[in-house]
C-alpha positions in Angstrom: 0.0 0.0 0.0 1.6 3.3 -1.1 0.2 6.5 0.4 1.5 9.7 -1.2 1.3 13.1 0.3 0.5 15.6 -2.4 1.2 18.9 -0.6 4.7 18.6 1.0 6.5 21.9 1.8 9.5 22.7 -0.4 12.9 22.7 1.2 14.1 26.2 2.0 16.6 27.6 4.5 15.2 28.7 7.9 14.8 32.3 8.6 16.5 33.9 11.6 13.3 33.8 13.7 12.7 30.1 12.8 16.2 29.1 13.6 16.7 31.0 16.9 13.2 31.5 18.0 13.5 35.3 18.5 15.2 38.2 16.9 17.5 40.8 18.6 14.7 43.4 18.5 12.3 41.0 20.3 15.0 40.3 22.9 15.6 44.0 23.6 11.9 44.7 23.7 11.3 42.0 26.2 14.3 42.7 28.5 14.9 46.4 28.3 14.5 46.9 32.0 17.3 44.4 32.7 19.5 45.9 30.0 19.1 49.4 31.5 19.9 48.0 35.0 23.1 46.3 33.8 24.2 49.5 32.0 23.5 51.5 35.1 25.6 49.2 37.3 28.4 49.3 34.7 28.4 53.1 34.6 28.5 53.3 38.4 31.4 50.8 38.5 33.4 52.7 35.9 32.8 56.0 37.6 33.8 54.6 41.0 37.0 53.1 39.5 37.9 56.4 37.8 37.3 58.5 40.9 39.3 55.9 43.0 42.3 56.2 40.6 42.1 60.0 40.6 42.1 60.1 44.5 45.1 57.7 44.8 47.1 59.3 42.0 48.5 62.0 44.3 
C-alpha cells in the first residue's frame, strides 16, 4: 500500500526567527529593564573606578 502526500512543503533555509526562536529586536523589547539595569551598574562601577584612581594618584 503506497500512500503519497501531495502537498509537501518545499525545502528552504530557515529564517533567523525560525532558527533562533526570536530576533535581537524582540529580545531587547522583552528585556529592556534588565539591560538598563546592567548598563547603570556598569556606569556606576566605571565612575567609581575612575574616581578611586584619581584620588590615589597624588
